[in-house]
N, C-alpha and C positions, 0 to 999 in steps of 0.2 A: 315611784321609786322601782326600779328594775330588780328582778330575782335572779340569783346564776342560781337552777337548780340542779347543776353538776358541781357546785361546788361544794369542799368535803362539810360533813355536818360539823355540828360544833358542840358540846356538852356543856350541862346549864350550868358548868364552875363555872369556862371559857367564857360562855354568854355574860353571867354576871360580872364578870373581873371587865370583860372589855366595855360593859357597858359603865361600870363605874369608872372607868377610864375616860371614857368618850367624855358621862359628865364632867370630869373634874379639866379637860380641855373644853370644853365648851362657856365652862364658868367663867375663864377668862376670856373669851372671844365675844364681841362687844357687837357682832355682826347675825350671834346666834339666836337670837329671838326677836331678829327682825322677820318680815312678812315680805317678800319679791312683790309689790305691785306692780310692775313694769307690763305682767301679763296682760291684768284688767284694764290698766289704761289704755293698752294697745288696742284692745277689744272695744271700747267704748269710741276710740276716734274711728275704727273701721266701718269700713261705710261699703252696704253690697251695691252695685251698680242698677238703674233702677227702682233701689229701694222707697224714695221718695216719692209717696205718692199721692201728697198732700192735696196738691193742686188739682189731683183727677178728682172726676162727679163718675159716681158708678150708674150707668144708666140702666133697666131692667125691666122688661114687658111684663107686668104681671097679669096672667088671667085668672079667669076667674072657673070654681070646681066645675071641672063639667059632667055631662050629665051621668056618661060611664065611670066616674071617680067617687070617692069615698075617702073622711078625715079620719083616719084611726086613733080611737077613745085613748091608746095608751101611748104612741109616740109622736101626736097630731101630723102626723106627716099624710099629704095629699097621693092616695095611691089607686090605681084601677082595682075596679071591679073584682077582676080575679081573681086580688090579692087577701078577700074577707075571707078570715079562718072562724070566726064566731060572733054569732051576735047575743050579748048579753045586756037585758036593762033596753031595748033600746040605740044600744051602741052598739058600732061594728068595731072590730079589733083586726088588725092585718095577719098576716103568717107570721111575723118575727115575731110580734107580743106576744102571741099564746103559744 
């Protein structure tokens, strides 16, 4: 809901009077309790172009760990040896995890 910050402020008494009057008027309004579900239905039916990839198959060539790489014991990513920050109990940790 948009707020007009330039509008004159009301006192607490005026706000309570307005809110009671609004509640009384809404009591008689049959549509006041209804939730507008049109936006949710529209979002479900909206499909992005190229979003359906169910028929696609991802093919990635996986290489084994190279001699100049290590697996970090903290984040379990394979990184270059230059990224080793610390070795604890025979395990190597990268600069990001230390």
